[in-house]
C-alpha positions as CSV (number, residue, x, y, z in Angstrom):
1,M,1.9,22.7,-3.4
2,A,2.6,22.3,-7.1
3,S,5.4,23.1,-9.3
4,S,5.1,26.7,-11.5
5,K,5.5,26.4,-15.1
6,E,7.8,29.2,-14.6
7,Y,10.5,27.4,-12.6
8,L,10.0,24.5,-15.1
9,D,10.7,27.1,-17.7
10,F,14.0,28.5,-15.5
11,I,15.4,25.0,-15.2
12,L,14.5,24.2,-19.2
13,E,16.3,27.2,-19.8
14,Q,19.5,26.1,-17.4
15,L,20.0,22.8,-19.0
16,S,19.1,23.9,-23.0
17,E,23.1,23.4,-23.6
18,L,22.0,19.3,-23.7
19,D,20.1,18.0,-26.8
20,S,17.3,15.8,-26.1
21,V,15.8,17.4,-22.8
22,S,12.0,16.7,-22.5
23,W,9.4,16.9,-19.8
24,R,6.2,15.7,-18.8
25,Q,3.2,16.6,-16.7
26,M,2.2,15.3,-13.8
27,M,-0.1,15.6,-10.8
28,G,0.8,19.5,-10.7
29,E,4.8,18.4,-10.9
30,Y,6.8,18.2,-13.5
31,I,9.1,14.6,-14.7
32,L,12.8,15.3,-16.3
33,Y,13.9,13.1,-19.2
34,Y,17.6,13.5,-20.8
35,Q,17.6,11.1,-23.8
36,G,14.9,9.3,-23.0
37,K,15.9,9.0,-19.6
38,V,14.0,9.6,-16.5
39,I,17.1,12.0,-14.5
40,G,14.3,13.7,-11.8
41,G,11.7,16.0,-11.5
42,I,11.0,19.5,-10.9
43,Y,8.9,19.0,-7.2
44,D,7.3,22.2,-5.1
45,D,9.5,24.2,-7.7
46,R,12.7,21.8,-6.3
47,F,15.2,20.4,-9.0
48,L,15.4,16.6,-7.2
49,V,17.7,14.4,-9.5
50,K,17.7,10.5,-9.2
51,P,20.4,9.6,-6.3
52,V,22.9,7.5,-8.7
53,N,26.4,7.4,-7.7
54,A,27.4,9.6,-10.2
55,A,25.0,12.4,-9.2
56,K,26.0,11.6,-5.3
57,E,29.8,12.0,-6.7
58,I,29.0,15.0,-8.1
59,M,27.0,16.4,-5.4
60,P,28.1,14.7,-2.3
61,E,26.7,17.5,0.4
62,A,23.8,17.4,-1.3
63,D,20.5,17.0,0.7
64,M,18.2,14.1,0.1
65,E,14.9,15.1,0.1
66,Q,11.0,13.2,-0.6
67,P,9.6,14.8,-4.2
68,Y,6.0,13.9,-2.3
69,E,4.7,12.0,0.9
70,G,5.9,8.2,0.6
71,A,8.3,8.4,-2.5
72,K,11.8,7.5,-2.3
73,E,14.2,10.2,-1.3
74,M,16.3,11.9,-4.4
75,L,19.2,14.3,-4.1
76,L,17.6,18.3,-4.1
77,V,19.9,20.5,-6.9
78,D,20.7,23.9,-5.2
79,N,23.7,25.1,-7.8
80,V,21.1,25.9,-10.8
81,E,22.6,29.1,-11.6
82,N,25.3,27.0,-13.0
83,R,24.5,25.5,-16.4
84,E,27.6,24.1,-16.3
85,F,27.3,22.1,-14.1
86,L,24.4,21.2,-14.2
87,K,25.1,19.8,-18.0
88,K,28.3,17.8,-16.4
89,L,25.6,16.4,-13.6
90,V,23.0,15.6,-16.4
91,E,26.0,14.2,-18.8
92,A,27.2,12.0,-16.1
93,M,24.0,10.7,-14.4
94,A,22.9,9.6,-18.4
95,E,26.2,7.1,-18.0
96,E,24.0,5.3,-15.3
97,L,20.5,5.8,-16.0
98,P,19.0,2.6,-17.4
99,A,16.4,3.9,-20.8
100,S,12.7,3.9,-20.1
101,K,10.3,1.6,-20.2
102,K,7.7,2.1,-22.8
103,R,4.3,2.5,-22.4
104,K,1.5,0.4,-23.6
């Protein structure tokens, strides 16, 4: 099942207090970037983030879910209504994430 543009728009609105949030559509889903770094994405209308230490510390009870069959598990963000929480989460994650590789 592909994610809806409406859910992407909702998550982007929730992240609107952050500068440099961008996205890219890929096979019916959406990859999310913060300051050019991949933080996670929207998969089957679920907001999943990379399981970096900062995210695990902020969401110790978060479920690990596969974005799609055969993929590495990611953390499910279920507190998407709380903008301050999302801002704190993304900013903390950004410090740990490597910069995205430039495509040729």
